[in-house]
C-alpha positions, 0 to 999 in steps of 0.5 A: 497425422500421428494424433487422433485430432481429437481435443477429448481427454481420453484421446489426449492421453491415450497419444502418451499412453497407447503407443505400442511398447510405451506401457510396458516401459512405463511398467518397468520405470514404475518398478525401479528400472532407470538406465537404459540397459535395465529397461531394455531387459524389461522388454527384451523384444523391443528394438533398443533403436525403438526404445531410445524413440519411446524414451524421448516421446515420453521426455517430450511428453513431460512424462519422464526426465534424463538425468546424468548417471551416478558419477557421470556416467551413462544416463538415468531415466526419472518418472515426473510427477506426470509419469508417476501419475501412471501408476493408477493406469498400470495398476488397473491395466495389469489388475484387468489383465491378471484376471481376464487374460492370464489362464490360457497362456502360450509358450510362444507368447512368453520369453524367457529373458523377460520371464527370468527378468520378472522371476528376479523382481518377485525373489522374496529376499527376506527368505533367503539364507544368509549364504549365497545360493545360485539357482540355474534355470534351463527351458524345454522349449528353448535349450539355449536359453540359460540363466543363473540367478545368483542369490546374495542377500540383500542382492539379486542378480540375473545372469546370462553368462556363467558367473563362475559359482558353484550351482546350487539347484538345477531347475528344467522348466517348462516356460508356461509352468514357470510363468504360471508360478510367478502369476501366482496360478500354480505352486512349485510342488504342483509344477514338479508333481505335473511335470512341468519343472524338475528340480535337482542339487540340495535337497535343503535347497530344492524345498526351499525354493518355493519360498524364495518365489514370489508372486505377481502384485496382480494376484493380490489386487485381482483377487480383492 
């Protein structure tokens, strides 16, 4: 039997929400992801087949609806009223996790693809210069992973293939240090001074990098 076999609202709600990966899919939808490829970039270690199954289950539960994409190309997934009401659950879970689980991260638990996808989302667009800036990221733990963050206000693009632009800032970092910066536990300057991050390129942009990178919204929520 797949369900808990209980009429308790906690059990019934858990049958929809508490299945593996589902909270993370809802997190991505609440953050604005609509297309399958966007959702998968938010959960890169999840197989595409399983993601399709979870989306179908959420649609069956009435939490999301599948719509035709713009110009009829592809499909988009939109939260229903029921799906939007998961926001308070996600917020509470994220705030608890931030407070109790983020200070002792292990490198093996930090996926570079997901880390960079979150970093892209945290960019403070209002602080970006008017001209396009390209920041190139490499990780000591995974030399094969390379990412280009193309900051062309008001757009922020994350590329895993060289976009062909000149690089303005190059970042060589430990995955843990960059994750701690995203969480607000570590500043860019502290990461550099401790050896967790090295910057090269335009001095102007190297100095400005810290003002471009925001922190998790759960940092503020957990401090209240």
